[in-house]
Residue, then its C-alpha position, 0 to 999 in steps of 0.5 A: m258304731n263301729g268307730s264312725l262319729e255321728f253329729d245330731h246338730i252342726i252349726d256351719p256359718t255361712n260365709t257372704t262377701l261384703s262390697q258396700c254398707g247395709t244391715l248385716s241380718v243373717v243369723d250365724t253368718i261371717y260377712t267379709l268385706q271385699n273393699n273400702v266402703n263409705s257412708s254418709g250415715t251409719c255404715f253397718t248395722i248388725s241386726a241378728n245373733n252370732i253375726t261376725l264381719d270381717c274387714q280383712g284391713f279394708t277402711i269403712n267411712y261413716s258419717s261422711a254427713g256429720a249428722a247425730t246417732t250414726y255408727g261405723v258398725n252398730i251392734a244391736d244383737d248379741g254375739a256379733t264379733v268386729k274385727n280386722c277394721i279400720i273404721v275412721d269418721g269421715n267428716v272432720s268439722s262435725a261437733i255432733t258427739s253421737r257417730y261412734g266408730i263401734a257401738f255395742n248398742g244396748a242389752g241386745s248385744s251383749n256377749s260380743t267381740a271387738y277384735n283388732n280394730s283400728v276406730t277413729a272418731n272425730s268428736s265422739t267416742g270411738l268404741f262405746i259398749n252399753s251391754h254385758n259380757n263382751n270381750v274387747t281386745s287388740n283395738i287401737v282407738t283414737s279420738n280427736n275431741g271425745i273420749g276413745m273408749q266408754i265402757s258401762g254394763d258388767n262382766n266386760t273384758v278389755n285387753y291390750n287396747n291403746a285408747t287416746s283422747l287427743s283433745g285431753a278427755s279420758g282414753i279409757v271410761l269404764s263403769g259399771a259392775t266388775n269391768t277389767 
């Protein structure tokens, strides 16, 4: 080999800039938000493995119409990372409780990370995890009239977060086995 290195396979993630809401669907891609974005319903859906959404401190304003089952970021596949986002539920008056800031939605969203996000939900849970082996670190999550953070599934790690409910509901609810 004469002192040289040989590599059989190198994964170099693709970098893509974003300026509007949509579905993030290219495997092994880092999506970087370039400006604040707004959506009347769900803003981002992560629908492929190993995707990173880096908001760089920009704001995601979602669910301005107040409809049911809407998300700031809906994670539907493994290995996702959502970081550096300010996520705001855009409809203060809606009493519908299924409008989540960040949702790790089902078994397909395992092995994912939420890091350094600020999430404000109105009548819903700010950060909802229903999957396994996820890491939630350094997030500030507030729900005006619901649970701040709800973590179910197994082997999820929750570190250095601040989760509150302004209505007297729980700031953090942990259920499932070996969540820490």
